[in-house]
C-alpha positions in Angstrom: -31.4 48.6 -79.9 -32.2 45.1 -81.2 -32.5 42.1 -78.9 -29.5 39.9 -79.5 -27.8 36.7 -78.3 -24.1 37.1 -78.1 -21.5 34.5 -77.0 -17.9 35.0 -76.0 -15.4 32.1 -75.7 -12.0 32.0 -74.1 -8.9 30.9 -75.9 -6.2 28.4 -75.0 -8.2 26.1 -72.9 -8.9 28.6 -70.0 -11.9 27.1 -68.2 -12.0 29.2 -65.0 -14.6 31.8 -66.1 -17.2 30.5 -63.6 -14.7 30.1 -60.7 -15.6 32.3 -57.8 -12.8 34.9 -58.2 -13.3 35.2 -61.9 -17.1 35.3 -61.7 -17.1 37.8 -58.8 -15.0 40.1 -61.0 -16.8 39.5 -64.3 -20.4 39.3 -63.4 -21.1 42.8 -62.0 -19.2 44.4 -64.9 -21.3 42.5 -67.5 -24.5 43.4 -65.7 -23.5 47.0 -65.8 -23.1 46.8 -69.5 -26.4 44.9 -69.8 -28.7 46.0 -66.9 -31.8 44.9 -68.9 -30.6 41.5 -70.0 -33.2 38.8 -70.2 -30.6 36.1 -69.6 -26.9 36.2 -68.8 -24.7 33.2 -67.9 -21.1 32.5 -67.1 -19.9 29.0 -68.1 -16.4 27.6 -67.4 -15.0 28.7 -70.8 -17.7 31.0 -72.3 -20.5 33.5 -71.6 -24.0 34.0 -72.9 -25.9 37.3 -73.0 -29.4 37.9 -74.3 -30.1 41.6 -74.2 -30.6 44.7 -76.3 -27.4 45.4 -78.2 -25.9 48.3 -80.1 -22.3 49.1 -81.1 -21.7 51.0 -77.9 -22.7 48.1 -75.7 -20.7 45.6 -77.9 -17.6 47.8 -77.5 -18.2 48.0 -73.8 -18.5 44.2 -73.5 -15.3 43.8 -75.6 -13.5 46.1 -73.2 -14.7 44.2 -70.1 -13.5 40.9 -71.6 -10.1 42.4 -72.5 -9.8 43.7 -68.9 -10.8 40.3 -67.6 -8.2 38.7 -69.8 -5.5 40.9 -68.4 -6.4 40.2 -64.8 -6.9 36.4 -65.3 -4.3 35.8 -68.1 -6.6 34.7 -70.8 -7.9 35.9 -74.2 -11.4 36.2 -75.5 -13.1 35.8 -78.8 -16.4 37.7 -79.1 -18.8 35.9 -81.4 -21.1 37.6 -84.0 -24.4 38.9 -82.6 -27.4 36.6 -83.3 -30.5 38.8 -83.7 -33.7 37.6 -82.1 -36.7 38.6 -84.3 -39.7 37.1 -82.6 -41.1 36.2 -79.2 -40.9 32.5 -80.0 -37.2 32.8 -80.7 -36.7 34.9 -77.6 -38.3 32.2 -75.5 -36.1 29.5 -77.1 -33.0 31.6 -76.6 -33.6 32.3 -72.9 -34.5 28.7 -72.3 -31.3 27.5 -74.1 -29.2 29.9 -71.9 -30.9 28.9 -68.6 -30.6 25.2 -69.3 -27.0 25.3 -70.5 -25.5 24.4 -67.2 -28.0 21.6 -66.8 -27.1 20.1 -70.1 -23.4 20.4 -69.2 -24.0 18.3 -66.1 -23.0 21.2 -63.8 -26.3 21.4 -61.8 -29.7 19.8 -61.8 -31.6 23.1 -61.3 -30.5 26.3 -63.1 -31.7 28.4 -60.2 -29.2 26.7 -57.9 -26.0 27.1 -59.9 -23.1 28.4 -57.8 -19.3 28.2 -58.3 -18.0 25.3 -56.4 -15.4 27.5 -54.6 -18.0 30.2 -53.8 -18.3 31.3 -50.2 -21.7 30.6 -48.7 -24.5 33.1 -49.0 -24.7 35.1 -45.8 -27.9 33.6 -44.5 -28.6 32.6 -40.9 -30.6 29.5 -40.1 -33.4 31.8 -39.1 -33.5 33.4 -42.6 -33.3 29.9 -44.2 -36.2 28.7 -42.0 -38.3 31.8 -42.8 -37.7 31.3 -46.5 -38.6 27.6 -46.3 -41.7 28.3 -44.4 -42.8 31.0 -46.8 -42.3 28.7 -49.7 -44.5 26.1 -48.1 -47.0 28.4 -46.3 -46.2 26.9 -43.0 -44.3 28.0 -39.9 -40.5 27.9 -39.4 -40.9 25.6 -36.4 -42.4 23.0 -38.8 -38.9 22.1 -39.7 -38.7 20.2 -36.4 -41.6 17.9 -37.4 -40.4 14.5 -38.5 -42.4 14.0 -41.7 -43.1 17.7 -42.6 -41.8 18.9 -46.0 -40.4 22.0 -44.3 -37.7 19.9 -42.8 -36.4 18.6 -46.2 -36.8 22.0 -47.8 -34.8 23.7 -45.0 -32.0 21.2 -45.4 -32.0 21.5 -49.2 -32.0 25.3 -49.1 -29.2 25.4 -46.5 -27.0 23.1 -48.6 -27.9 24.9 -51.8 -26.6 28.2 -50.5 -23.4 26.5 -49.3 -23.9 26.5 -45.6 -20.6 25.1 -44.3 -21.5 23.4 -41.0 -23.4 20.1 -41.3 -23.5 19.4 -37.5 -25.0 22.8 -36.9 -27.5 22.3 -39.8 -28.5 18.9 -38.3 -29.1 20.5 -34.9 -31.0 23.4 -36.4 -33.7 21.0 -37.7 -33.6 18.4 -35.0 -32.0 15.5 -36.9 -28.9 13.5 -36.8 -26.1 14.3 -39.2 -26.6 11.0 -40.9 -30.1 12.0 -41.9 -29.1 15.0 -43.9 -28.4 13.3 -47.3 -31.9 11.6 -47.3 -33.6 14.9 -46.4 -31.7 16.7 -49.1 -32.9 14.1 -51.7 -36.5 14.4 -50.4 -36.7 18.2 -50.9 -39.3 19.0 -53.5 -37.6 20.9 -56.4 -40.5 23.4 -56.9 -40.6 24.2 -53.2 -36.8 24.6 -53.2 -36.9 27.0 -56.1 -39.6 29.1 -54.4 -37.6 29.0 -51.1 -34.5 30.3 -53.0 -36.5 33.2 -54.3 -37.9 33.9 -50.8 -34.4 33.8 -49.4 -33.0 36.2 -52.0 -36.0 38.6 -51.8 -37.3 39.1 -48.2 -40.4 40.9 -49.6 -41.7 37.4 -50.4 -41.3 36.2 -46.8 -44.5 35.3 -45.0 -42.4 35.0 -41.9 -40.1 38.0 -41.2 -39.3 36.8 -37.7 -39.3 33.0 -37.5 -40.7 31.4 -34.4 -37.8 29.2 -33.4 -38.4 27.0 -30.4 -36.6 27.9 -27.2 -35.0 24.5 -27.0 -33.9 22.3 -30.0 -35.7 19.0 -29.9 -33.8 15.8 -29.5 -32.3 14.5 -32.8 -34.4 12.0 -34.6 -33.9 10.0 -37.7 
């Protein structure tokens, strides 16, 4: 099989491919067709796949898209395969796919892309604190320290995964609710990316059981 970049577009203005219900249906089926993909992306009206491709896989992808069209009342056009012949082209292709949502203004960091209507990732504050501490090589209780980067990383990570309760988030790091936007902006992007990886892969955790203080400190600015 040859490494190939293949793009599929919807017809008739359908732009709900990346909506949660559509993405939750389409993503696992595409990944079953391409378990070894180097890059795979769902955009609102098209998909990108960079993976080894042969006629069997192309037929399987076409069948998945036809089934998706029947479920979500749309039609798909599968573009011609674009062979990737060198490592330099492979790097450019993967980079192009990963940065597509950034260029489209959907997200600032491709690692944090999530459908707007997606339910939150099932992560407790303890798990978020452990991931933040692991990314920064500190302790989970450091999120209660006023100027410590663990606090802003904790807030940024909780909001990135769609945690739905701002009052609880504020209490979980000892700040007022009004302080959350500033803390989110202060989160270091590289630390936040590492924290996302730690949250999704517990093997990266330095702290498996976070040491949360017995009493939440008084809220501070």
